C-alpha positions in Angstrom: 0.0 0.2 -0.1 2.9 2.5 0.8 4.6 1.7 -2.1 1.8 2.3 -4.4 0.9 5.6 -2.5 4.4 6.7 -2.9 4.2 5.7 -6.9 1.1 8.0 -7.5 2.3 10.7 -5.6 5.2 11.0 -7.6 3.8 10.7 -11.0 1.3 13.3 -9.7 4.2 16.0 -9.1 5.5 15.0 -12.5 2.1 15.8 -14.3 2.0 19.0 -11.9 4.7 20.5 -13.4 3.6 20.1 -17.3 1.3 23.3 -17.4 4.5 25.3 -16.7 6.3 24.1 -19.2 3.4 24.3 -22.1 3.3 27.8 -21.1 7.0 28.6 -21.4 6.8 26.6 -24.7 4.1 29.0 -26.1 6.3 31.8 -25.2 8.6 30.2 -27.2 6.0 30.5 -30.0 5.3 26.8 -30.4 1.8 25.4 -31.1 -0.6 23.4 -29.4 -0.4 20.8 -32.0 3.1 20.5 -31.8 3.8 20.2 -28.3 1.1 18.0 -27.9 2.8 15.5 -30.3 6.3 15.6 -29.8 5.3 15.0 -26.0 3.7 11.7 -26.8 6.2 10.8 -29.5 9.7 10.8 -27.2 7.4 9.2 -24.7 5.9 6.5 -26.9 9.8 5.7 -28.7 10.9 6.1 -25.0 8.8 3.6 -23.6 8.8 1.1 -25.9 12.8 1.2 -25.9 12.9 0.5 -22.1 9.8 -2.4 -22.6 12.4 -3.8 -25.4 15.4 -3.6 -23.5 13.9 -5.1 -20.2 13.2 -8.2 -22.1 9.8 -8.8 -21.1 7.2 -10.3 -23.2 5.6 -8.6 -25.8 2.1 -8.6 -25.8 0.2 -7.0 -29.4 -3.1 -5.7 -30.1 -4.8 -9.3 -30.1 -4.0 -9.3 -26.4 -7.4 -8.2 -24.7 -5.2 -6.2 -21.8 -3.0 -4.6 -24.7 -6.3 -3.7 -27.0 -8.0 -1.8 -23.8 -4.6 -0.1 -22.8 -4.0 0.9 -26.5 -7.8 2.4 -26.6 -7.0 4.0 -22.7 -4.5 5.8 -24.3 -6.8 7.8 -26.5 -8.3 9.4 -23.1 -5.0 10.6 -22.3 -4.3 12.0 -25.6 -7.5 13.8 -25.2 -6.3 15.5 -21.5 -3.1 16.7 -22.9 -5.1 18.5 -25.8 -7.6 20.3 -23.9 -5.4 20.8 -20.8 -2.8 22.3 -23.0 -5.6 24.0 -25.0 -6.9 25.4 -21.6 -3.8 27.1 -20.2 -3.4 29.1 -23.8 -6.1 31.1 -22.3 -6.3 31.1 -18.5 -3.5 30.8 -15.9 -1.3 27.6 -15.7 -2.6 27.8 -11.8 -6.6 28.2 -12.9 -5.7 25.3 -15.5 -4.5 22.7 -12.8 -7.5 23.4 -10.3 -9.9 22.6 -13.3 -8.3 19.4 -13.9 -8.4 18.8 -10.2 -12.0 18.6 -10.6 -11.3 14.9 -11.9 -11.3 14.2 -7.4 -15.2 14.3 -7.3 -16.1 13.5 -11.0 -14.3 10.3 -10.4 -16.6 9.5 -7.0 -19.5 10.2 -9.4 -18.3 8.0 -12.2 -17.7 5.4 -9.5 -21.0 5.8 -8.2 -23.0 5.8 -11.4 -21.1 2.6 -13.5 -19.9 0.8 -10.3 -22.4 1.5 -7.5 -19.9 2.3 -5.2 -21.8 5.4 -3.5 -20.0 8.1 -1.9 -19.9 8.6 2.0 -21.1 11.5 3.9 -17.4 12.6 4.4 -16.7 12.1 0.3 -20.1 14.4 -0.2 -18.4 17.0 2.2 -15.3 16.4 0.4 -17.5 17.5 -3.0 -18.8 20.5 -1.5 -15.3 21.8 0.1 -13.0 20.9 -3.1 -16.2 22.9 -5.4 -16.0 25.9 -2.6 -12.0 26.1 -2.5 -12.1 26.0 -6.5 -13.8 29.0 -6.1 -11.5 30.4 -4.3 -8.2 29.2 -5.6 -9.5 30.2 -9.1 -9.1 33.6 -8.5 -12.9 34.6 -9.8 -13.4 37.0 -6.7 -10.6 39.4 -8.2 -10.2 38.0 -11.8 -10.5 40.1 -15.3 -12.1 39.0 -18.0 -8.8 36.9 -19.3 -9.0 34.9 -16.0 -12.2 34.1 -16.9 -12.1 33.2 -20.6 -15.2 30.7 -21.2 -12.7 29.0 -23.6 -10.3 28.0 -21.0 -12.6 27.2 -18.7 -14.3 25.3 -20.6 -11.5 23.4 -22.0 -10.0 22.6 -18.4 -13.3 20.8 -17.1 -13.3 18.7 -20.5 -9.9 17.8 -19.5 -11.0 16.9 -16.4 -13.6 14.6 -17.5 -11.2 12.7 -19.9 -8.5 12.6 -17.1 -11.2 11.0 -15.0 -12.0 8.2 -17.5 -8.4 7.5 -17.5 -8.2 7.7 -13.6 -11.2 5.1 -13.5 -10.3 2.8 -16.0 -6.3 2.9 -15.5 -6.8 0.4 -12.5 -9.2 -2.1 -14.1 -7.3 -2.8 -17.3 -3.9 -4.3 -18.4 -3.4 -5.9 -14.9 -1.8 -9.0 -16.8 0.9 -6.5 -18.9 3.9 -5.4 -17.1 3.5 -1.4 -16.0 6.1 -0.3 -18.8 4.2 -2.4 -21.5 1.1 -1.0 -20.4 2.4 2.3 -20.1 3.7 1.7 -24.0 0.1 1.2 -25.5 -1.5 3.7 -23.7 1.1 5.8 -25.1 1.0 4.7 -28.2 -2.8 5.3 -28.1 -2.4 8.8 -26.9 -0.1 9.8 -30.1 -2.7 8.1 -32.2 -5.4 10.2 -31.3 -2.8 13.2 -31.5 -1.8 12.8 -34.8 -5.2 12.1 -36.3 -6.0 15.6 -34.8 -2.6 17.6 -35.3 -0.8 15.8 -38.0 3.1 16.3 -37.5 4.0 18.6 -40.0 7.0 19.5 -37.7 9.2 16.7 -39.3 8.7 17.9 -42.9 8.8 21.6 -42.3 12.1 22.0 -40.3 10.4 23.4 -36.9 11.2 20.1 -35.3 15.2 21.4 -35.5 15.7 24.2 -36.6 13.3 25.9 -33.9 14.5 23.4 -31.2 10.9 21.8 -30.7 12.9 18.5 -30.1 14.6 19.9 -26.9 10.8 20.6 -25.6 9.9 16.9 -26.0 12.2 15.5 -23.9 11.0 17.2 -20.4 7.3 16.8 -21.6 7.8 13.0 -22.3 9.5 12.6 -19.5 7.1 14.6 -17.2 3.8 14.1 -19.1 3.8 10.7 -20.9 6.8 8.3 -19.4 6.6 8.8 -15.7 3.1 9.4 -14.9 1.3 6.9 -16.6 4.1 4.3 -15.6 4.0 4.8 -11.6 -0.2 5.4 -11.8 -0.2 1.7 -13.6 1.9 0.4 -11.2 0.8 2.5 -8.2 -3.1 2.3 -9.1 -3.8 -1.3 -8.5 -2.3 -1.3 -5.0 -3.9 2.3 -3.9 -7.6 1.4 -5.5 -9.1 4.2 -8.1 -10.5 6.1 -4.8 -7.2 6.6 -2.8 -5.1 7.3 -5.9 -7.4 9.6 -7.3 -7.3 11.7 -4.0 -3.6 11.3 -3.9 -3.3 12.7 -7.3 -4.2 16.0 -6.0 -0.4 16.8 -5.4 -0.8 18.2 -8.7 -2.4 21.2 -7.4 0.2 22.8 -5.0 3.1 21.5 -7.5 1.8 23.2 -10.6 0.8 26.3 -8.1 4.5 26.7 -7.2 5.9 26.4 -10.3 3.6 29.0 -11.9 4.7 31.2 -9.3 8.6 30.5 -9.7 8.7 29.9 -13.6 5.9 32.1 -14.8 5.2 35.0 -12.3 1.7 34.4 -11.8 0.4 36.0 -8.9 -1.4 34.2 -5.9 -3.5 36.1 -3.6 -4.0 35.1 -0.1 -7.6 34.3 -1.1 -6.8 31.9 -3.7 -4.1 30.5 -1.1 -7.0 29.6 1.0 -9.0 28.0 -2.0 -5.9 25.6 -2.3 -5.7 25.2 1.1 -9.2 24.3 1.3 -9.1 21.7 -1.4 -6.1 20.0 0.1 -8.1 20.1 3.2 -11.0 18.3 1.4 -9.0 16.0 -0.1 -7.0 14.7 3.3 -10.7 14.6 4.4 -11.9 11.9 2.1 -8.6 10.2 2.7 -9.2 9.8 6.1 -12.4 8.3 5.5 -11.3 6.0 2.8 -8.2 4.9 5.4 -11.0 3.9 7.9 -13.1 1.8 5.5 -10.3 0.2 4.0 -8.8 -0.9 7.7 -12.4 -2.6 8.5 -12.4 -4.5 5.2 
């Protein structure tokens, strides 16, 4: 259990710094499609390389676990597209707060699909998360740019796709090694991204001439290689509910990174909102821990 907790936390922290890297990439003139594509492409190559040198058995798409992992990859590809689109319109610190809505969305999906009704404390956590989101999002002191409706919409859509990944990831591909499962997931993500954003940078010179390839490495490492691998290995040990709660580590990491590297101003009200969100997650976590201990 503790090993799984650590793995999920590390995956969440890796994912937390992505919005800052993407914002910096936009400042260098790169596009949404270019950043999404190089991230998935570098990640796919890296994961398949790691799998091949490991000597583990390779299962093709005829295998059910490989096939479902490949299909699941479409959700992670759509997370990247919608999340990175959101931070084009809104601050990185607000983008991660919108993405964090997966914490209560996953509870709702678990209830609707798997009939796992949220506990009283989990319902309270949902209310607190929404309250904290209102405060942490800077809505009380926002201007028109901060409240860009496109940004808000894409941020919530990213949370929805991330919810799908969180809920399904711990239930599929269990017969595969974590690396092979991650490789198939990222391959699926690369395919969906390529269909939406053809990699024209490979023929127009932008890949090498503008240094786009250098951005592919950190994006792939923190957004494609580490999180799927760590979540695939950690989620089965923690369970979906606890895993979703632990993934909230993305929030403080993203907020701190945006403050340091992007110089985004964080007000005391926003800090209070972040604290409420983290407190709500801790509340739900405590309840979950008690339930696990008695089962």
